[in-house]
PAMAR-411826 format. One record per residue (C-alpha): residue in three letters; x, y, z. Coordinates in steps of 0.5 Angstrom, whole numbers, padded with zeros to 4 digits, always signed. Layout:
N
alaXYZ
...
# end
This chain:
226
unk-0027+0034+0000
unk-0021+0029-0002
unk-0014+0030-0001
unk-0012+0035-0007
unk-0018+0039-0005
unk-0016+0039+0002
unk-0009+0042+0000
unk-0012+0047-0005
unk-0016+0049+0001
unk-0011+0049+0006
unk-0006+0053+0002
unk-0012+0058+0000
unk-0013+0059+0008
unk-0006+0061+0009
unk-0006+0059+0016
unk-0011+0054+0020
unk-0014+0053+0027
unk-0017+0047+0030
unk-0024+0045+0027
unk-0030+0047+0031
unk-0032+0047+0036
unk-0024+0048+0039
unk-0022+0053+0034
unk-0016+0054+0037
unk-0008+0054+0036
unk-0008+0057+0029
unk-0002+0056+0025
unk+0000+0050+0029
unk+0002+0044+0026
unk-0003+0039+0029
unk-0008+0044+0027
unk-0007+0042+0020
unk-0007+0035+0021
unk-0014+0036+0025
unk-0017+0039+0019
unk-0014+0034+0015
unk-0018+0029+0019
unk-0024+0033+0019
unk-0025+0035+0012
unk-0023+0029+0008
unk-0025+0024+0013
unk-0031+0027+0017
unk-0028+0026+0024
unk-0030+0031+0029
unk-0025+0034+0033
unk-0021+0031+0039
unk-0015+0033+0042
unk-0009+0028+0042
unk-0004+0032+0045
unk+0002+0035+0042
unk+0005+0033+0036
unk+0010+0028+0038
unk+0005+0025+0042
unk+0001+0022+0036
unk+0007+0017+0035
unk+0003+0013+0041
unk-0004+0017+0042
unk-0007+0018+0035
unk-0014+0016+0032
unk-0013+0009+0031
unk-0020+0008+0028
unk-0017+0012+0022
unk-0010+0011+0022
unk-0005+0005+0021
unk+0002+0006+0025
unk+0008+0004+0020
unk+0015+0004+0021
unk+0019+0010+0019
unk+0022+0006+0014
unk+0016+0005+0010
unk+0015+0008+0003
unk+0011+0014+0003
unk+0005+0015-0001
unk+0000+0021-0001
unk-0004+0022+0005
unk+0001+0019+0010
unk+0002+0023+0016
unk+0009+0024+0019
unk+0010+0024+0026
unk+0017+0027+0029
unk+0019+0027+0036
unk+0022+0032+0041
unk+0028+0034+0037
unk+0023+0038+0033
unk+0018+0044+0035
unk+0022+0046+0041
unk+0021+0039+0045
unk+0013+0039+0042
unk+0015+0035+0036
unk+0012+0036+0029
unk+0007+0033+0025
unk+0006+0033+0017
unk+0003+0031+0011
unk+0005+0028+0004
unk+0000+0031-0001
unk-0003+0029-0007
unk+0003+0031-0011
unk+0008+0027-0006
unk+0011+0033-0003
unk+0012+0035+0004
unk+0006+0039+0007
unk+0006+0042+0014
unk+0004+0048+0018
unk+0009+0052+0022
unk+0015+0048+0019
unk+0017+0050+0012
unk+0013+0057+0014
unk+0013+0060+0021
unk+0005+0059+0023
unk+0003+0058+0016
unk+0002+0052+0011
unk+0007+0051+0006
unk+0011+0045+0002
unk+0017+0043+0000
unk+0019+0037-0005
unk+0022+0032+0001
unk+0020+0031+0008
unk+0025+0034+0014
unk+0029+0028+0016
unk+0028+0025+0023
unk+0021+0023+0023
unk+0019+0017+0028
unk+0013+0014+0025
unk+0008+0014+0019
unk+0001+0014+0020
unk-0003+0012+0014
unk-0010+0013+0013
unk-0015+0006+0013
unk-0020+0009+0008
unk-0016+0010+0002
unk-0022+0011-0002
unk-0023+0018+0001
unk-0017+0021-0001
unk-0019+0021-0008
unk-0013+0018-0011
unk-0013+0016-0018
unk-0020+0016-0019
unk-0020+0020-0026
unk-0013+0017-0028
unk-0017+0012-0033
unk-0024+0013-0036
unk-0029+0007-0039
unk-0029+0007-0046
unk-0022+0010-0047
unk-0016+0006-0051
unk-0010+0006-0047
unk-0003+0003-0048
unk+0001-0002-0044
unk+0008+0000-0042
unk+0010-0006-0039
unk+0009-0014-0040
unk+0002-0015-0036
unk-0001-0021-0033
unk-0009-0021-0034
unk-0012-0023-0028
unk-0019-0026-0026
unk-0021-0020-0022
unk-0018-0013-0019
unk-0012-0014-0015
unk-0006-0019-0014
unk-0009-0024-0010
unk-0014-0026-0016
unk-0011-0032-0021
unk-0008-0030-0027
unk-0011-0032-0034
unk-0008-0037-0038
unk-0006-0036-0045
unk-0012-0040-0047
unk-0017-0036-0043
unk-0016-0030-0047
unk-0020-0027-0052
unk-0018-0028-0059
unk-0015-0021-0060
unk-0011-0021-0054
unk-0008-0028-0056
unk-0005-0024-0062
unk-0002-0019-0057
unk+0000-0024-0051
unk+0006-0029-0050
unk+0003-0036-0052
unk+0009-0040-0048
unk+0015-0039-0044
unk+0015-0035-0037
unk+0011-0030-0039
unk+0005-0034-0042
unk-0001-0031-0042
unk+0002-0024-0041
unk+0000-0018-0045
unk+0006-0015-0049
unk+0009-0008-0048
unk+0006-0004-0053
unk-0001-0007-0053
unk-0007-0003-0054
unk-0013-0004-0049
unk-0020-0001-0048
unk-0022+0000-0041
unk-0029-0003-0039
unk-0029-0001-0032
unk-0024+0002-0027
unk-0023-0001-0019
unk-0019+0002-0014
unk-0015-0003-0009
unk-0012+0001-0004
unk-0008+0006-0008
unk-0007+0002-0014
unk-0012+0002-0020
unk-0014-0004-0024
unk-0017-0004-0031
unk-0022-0009-0034
unk-0021-0011-0041
unk-0025-0016-0045
unk-0020-0021-0042
unk-0020-0020-0035
unk-0016-0015-0030
unk-0010-0011-0031
unk-0006-0007-0027
unk-0006+0000-0029
unk-0003+0004-0024
unk+0001+0000-0018
unk+0006+0001-0013
unk+0007+0008-0015
unk+0008+0006-0022
unk+0004+0007-0029
unk+0003+0001-0032
unk-0002+0003-0037
unk-0003+0010-0040
# end
């Protein structure tokens, strides 16, 4: 089950309890996150305290703790302190559509969502295994032709850590649609038609292989190729 599947499943249930063998606390916010861990990442149930306790006591093999100022992305878990939930705190999820998704918050003792998070969360827990979320896996298809929406660098591999290709290293067709000199030398022009040969996820970003190398199709929440 990926993140999109989990959201659909939880909404269909209406209200969920902790995974087996616990099967308790139906309708509570922590139970939804426990089910998220179980359904998406295959993690067996283990108690971590009340919602507020997840700010310090959380499954460290599965999450990376980030500051409250972190730019949110689908799959992130938000932890609230004792100013929520009658002193017990609150915990919620950012769903596949970037919406705030929780239990016993938006709706009493039930799963609900809203466009923006409640204010005041104290930290963000980001899943380490982003691939399990299933984000963007069907955004691009091999053999399909797309159009660049911005000026794009062509790299030797997928990811910004790979070296940029020079103009001379591009294919003849790419050279006709790239800058030959200046600050954008070797970059494909906005509006260039490209054919996808392979797709690779790097974290939450999606890279496309074209005959000349790799370009960013979806990066840092923005669509560069469509």
